C-alpha positions as CSV (number, residue, x, y, z in Angstrom):
1,M,123.1,114.9,-0.5
2,D,120.1,117.2,-0.5
3,N,120.8,118.2,3.1
4,S,124.4,119.2,2.4
5,L,123.3,121.3,-0.6
6,A,120.8,123.1,1.6
7,V,123.5,123.8,4.1
8,V,125.8,125.2,1.4
9,Y,123.0,127.5,0.1
10,L,122.2,128.6,3.6
11,S,125.8,129.2,4.4
12,I,126.2,131.3,1.2
13,L,123.0,133.2,2.1
14,L,124.3,133.8,5.6
15,V,127.7,135.1,4.3
16,L,125.9,137.5,1.8
17,L,123.6,138.8,4.5
18,S,126.5,139.3,6.9
19,V,128.5,141.3,4.3
20,A,125.4,143.4,3.4
21,G,124.7,144.0,7.1
22,F,128.3,145.0,7.8
23,T,128.3,147.4,4.7
24,I,125.0,149.0,5.8
25,F,126.2,149.3,9.4
26,R,129.4,150.9,8.3
27,Q,127.6,153.4,6.0
28,V,125.2,154.4,8.7
29,F,128.1,155.1,11.1
30,K,130.0,157.1,8.4
31,T,126.9,159.1,7.6
32,R,126.2,159.7,11.3
33,R,129.7,160.9,11.9
34,I,129.5,163.3,8.9
35,E,126.1,164.6,10.0
36,N,127.4,165.1,13.6
37,A,130.4,167.1,12.2
38,L,128.1,169.1,10.0
39,S,125.8,170.0,12.9
40,R,128.7,170.8,15.3
41,L,130.5,173.0,12.8
42,Q,127.3,174.8,11.7
43,K,126.4,175.6,15.3
44,K,129.9,176.8,16.2
45,L,130.4,178.9,13.1
46,N,127.0,180.5,13.4
47,K,127.9,181.7,16.9
48,E,131.5,182.6,16.5
49,K,134.4,183.0,14.1
50,G,136.0,179.7,13.2
51,T,139.5,178.5,12.4
52,T,140.9,177.8,9.0
53,Q,140.5,174.1,9.6
54,E,136.8,174.4,10.7
55,Y,135.8,176.4,7.7
56,Y,137.7,174.0,5.4
57,E,136.1,170.9,7.0
58,L,132.6,172.3,6.7
59,A,133.2,173.4,3.1
60,S,134.4,169.9,2.3
61,I,131.2,168.5,3.8
62,Y,129.2,170.8,1.6
63,L,131.2,169.7,-1.4
64,D,130.3,166.1,-0.7
65,K,126.7,167.1,-0.4
66,K,126.9,169.1,-3.6
67,V,126.0,172.4,-2.0
68,Y,128.5,174.3,-4.0
69,A,127.5,177.9,-3.3
70,Q,127.8,177.4,0.5
71,A,131.1,175.5,0.0
72,I,132.5,178.4,-2.0
73,S,131.6,180.9,0.7
74,L,133.2,178.7,3.4
75,F,136.4,178.1,1.4
76,Q,136.6,181.9,1.0
77,K,136.2,182.3,4.8
78,A,138.9,179.6,5.3
79,L,141.2,181.7,3.1
80,K,140.6,184.8,5.1
81,A,141.1,182.9,8.4
82,A,144.3,181.4,7.0
83,E,145.6,184.8,6.2
84,Q,144.9,186.0,9.8
85,E,146.4,182.8,11.3
86,A,149.4,183.0,8.9
87,E,148.5,179.5,7.8
88,E,150.9,178.3,5.1
89,N,149.1,175.1,3.9
90,I,146.4,176.8,1.9
91,A,146.8,174.8,-1.4
92,P,144.0,172.4,-0.4
93,I,141.7,175.3,0.2
94,Y,142.3,176.7,-3.3
95,N,141.9,173.3,-4.7
96,G,138.6,172.8,-3.0
97,L,137.4,176.2,-4.1
98,G,138.4,175.3,-7.7
99,Y,136.5,172.1,-7.5
100,A,133.4,173.9,-6.3
101,Y,133.6,176.3,-9.2
102,F,134.3,173.4,-11.6
103,A,131.2,171.6,-10.4
104,Q,129.2,174.7,-11.2
105,E,130.8,174.8,-14.7
106,Q,132.7,178.0,-13.9
107,Y,135.8,176.7,-15.5
108,D,137.8,180.0,-15.6
109,L,137.4,180.5,-11.9
110,A,138.2,176.8,-11.3
111,I,141.4,177.2,-13.4
112,R,142.4,180.3,-11.5
113,N,142.0,178.6,-8.1
114,Y,143.8,175.4,-9.2
115,K,146.7,177.6,-10.4
116,E,146.7,179.4,-7.1
117,A,146.9,176.0,-5.3
118,L,149.9,175.1,-7.5
119,K,151.6,178.4,-6.6
120,H,151.5,177.3,-3.0
121,R,152.4,173.7,-3.6
122,P,153.8,173.1,-7.1
123,Q,153.8,169.3,-6.9
124,Y,150.1,169.0,-5.7
125,I,149.0,166.1,-7.8
126,T,145.3,166.5,-7.2
127,A,145.3,170.1,-8.2
128,L,147.3,169.3,-11.3
129,N,144.8,166.6,-12.4
130,N,141.9,168.9,-11.6
131,L,143.6,171.7,-13.6
132,G,144.0,169.3,-16.6
133,H,140.4,168.3,-16.4
134,A,139.3,172.0,-16.3
135,Y,141.4,172.7,-19.4
136,E,139.8,169.7,-21.1
137,R,136.3,171.1,-20.3
138,K,137.4,174.4,-21.8
139,N,138.6,172.5,-24.9
140,L,142.2,173.7,-24.2
141,T,143.6,170.3,-25.3
142,A,147.3,171.4,-25.5
143,Q,147.3,172.9,-22.0
144,A,145.4,169.9,-20.6
145,L,148.0,167.5,-22.1
146,Q,150.8,169.6,-20.8
147,T,149.3,169.6,-17.3
148,Y,148.8,165.8,-17.3
149,E,152.4,165.3,-18.5
150,Q,153.6,167.6,-15.7
151,T,151.6,165.4,-13.3
152,L,153.4,162.3,-14.7
153,E,156.8,163.9,-14.2
154,F,156.0,164.2,-10.5
155,E,154.2,160.9,-10.2
156,P,154.9,158.6,-13.1
157,N,152.3,156.0,-12.1
158,N,149.4,158.4,-11.7
159,S,146.5,156.4,-13.3
160,T,144.3,159.5,-13.9
161,A,147.0,161.5,-15.6
162,K,148.1,158.4,-17.7
163,R,144.6,157.7,-18.8
164,R,143.7,161.3,-19.6
165,A,147.0,162.1,-21.3
166,E,146.7,159.0,-23.5
167,K,143.2,160.0,-24.5
168,L,144.3,163.5,-25.4
169,R,147.3,162.2,-27.4
170,R,145.0,160.0,-29.4
171,R,142.7,162.9,-30.0
172,I,145.4,165.2,-31.3
173,G,147.4,162.5,-32.9
174,V,150.6,162.8,-30.9
175,S,152.7,159.9,-29.7
176,A,154.2,159.7,-26.2
């Protein structure tokens, strides 16, 4: 009896250690991959002009690292490169730029860039949710609610828009 209980405890411990080891191993590889991409892109872009995708990728890494000023600069370079390359899919660049401004509490600039992203892709759900959030931070409740409702028109099961719209409706006393 005591022996079987010890085996169960050791088995549970082994499973927990295996899961923890796997998680740590996976995180190390993810971090290493990101750091390699960061190093490669920095070296390349310091030596020569990059593509829209390269500027966007490096800016996104800086966003993840919360280095917003450098991310903004790179997103702007991505937009210039996109113009020269006649790249049409620039909505994610404007959305990233908006997010960087939002993170620095520059809500007016964030809103402007989210709107620009939506000009290029009107049903861009991420930009719509981000725009709604920026409106909330500016205390523009009616615009925020309208933006979340627009998101729900395109994607009725969007959990972020549902949750935020419901909160705003309760705040202003409007039913769905």
